[in-house]
C-alpha positions in Angstrom: 16.7 -2.9 -175.8 17.1 0.9 -175.4 14.2 1.5 -173.0 13.9 0.6 -169.3 10.7 -1.4 -168.9 8.8 -2.3 -165.7 9.3 -6.1 -166.3 12.8 -7.3 -167.1 12.8 -10.4 -169.3 15.8 -11.8 -167.4 13.6 -11.9 -164.2 11.4 -14.6 -165.9 14.0 -17.0 -167.3 12.7 -19.9 -165.2 9.1 -19.5 -166.4 8.4 -21.2 -169.7 8.3 -18.8 -172.6 7.8 -15.6 -170.6 11.3 -14.2 -170.9 11.5 -14.8 -174.6 8.0 -13.4 -175.2 8.8 -10.2 -173.1 12.0 -9.8 -175.1 10.3 -10.3 -178.5 7.5 -7.8 -177.6 9.9 -5.1 -176.3 12.1 -5.4 -179.4 9.1 -5.2 -181.7 7.6 -2.3 -179.7 10.9 -0.3 -180.0 11.0 -0.9 -183.7 7.5 0.2 -184.1 8.0 3.3 -182.0 11.1 4.2 -184.1 9.4 3.7 -187.5 5.6 3.8 -187.0 5.3 1.5 -190.0 2.2 -0.6 -190.5 4.2 -3.7 -190.9 6.0 -3.0 -187.6 2.6 -2.4 -186.0 1.5 -5.9 -187.1 4.6 -7.6 -185.8 4.3 -5.7 -182.5 0.6 -6.6 -182.2 1.4 -10.3 -182.8 4.2 -10.3 -180.2 1.8 -8.5 -177.8 -0.9 -11.2 -178.3 1.7 -14.0 -177.8 2.9 -12.4 -174.6 -0.6 -11.9 -173.2 -1.5 -15.5 -173.9 1.8 -16.6 -172.3 1.0 -14.6 -169.2 -2.5 -16.0 -169.0 -1.2 -19.5 -169.4 1.5 -19.2 -166.7 -1.2 -17.7 -164.4 -3.5 -20.7 -165.0 -0.5 -23.1 -164.4 0.3 -21.3 -161.1 3.6 -19.8 -162.1 2.2 -16.2 -161.8 -0.3 -15.1 -159.2 -3.4 -13.4 -160.6 -2.6 -10.0 -159.3 0.8 -10.0 -161.0 -0.6 -11.3 -164.2 -3.2 -8.6 -164.2 -0.6 -5.9 -163.5 1.5 -7.2 -166.3 -1.3 -7.2 -168.9 -2.4 -3.7 -167.8 1.1 -2.4 -168.2 1.4 -4.0 -171.7 -1.9 -2.6 -172.7 -0.7 0.9 -171.7 2.4 0.4 -173.9 0.4 -0.6 -176.9 -2.2 2.2 -176.5 0.4 5.0 -176.2 
């Protein structure tokens, strides 16, 4: 990854799926930003949705507190909207 993001995937290695989903989203986001292609947008959107659902799932399971989960989803929405 070329960009420094607020949430480092390595910080979430102990939480099921979160590290991988962050990595996948960031990679697809960077690819989309460099090409702006419709296909890359679709991949980025799918990775974003997967990550949002993973965050919500880990919140329900108690691995993330609600405030952190909300901050994460807000941050990710900002990345997708920009």
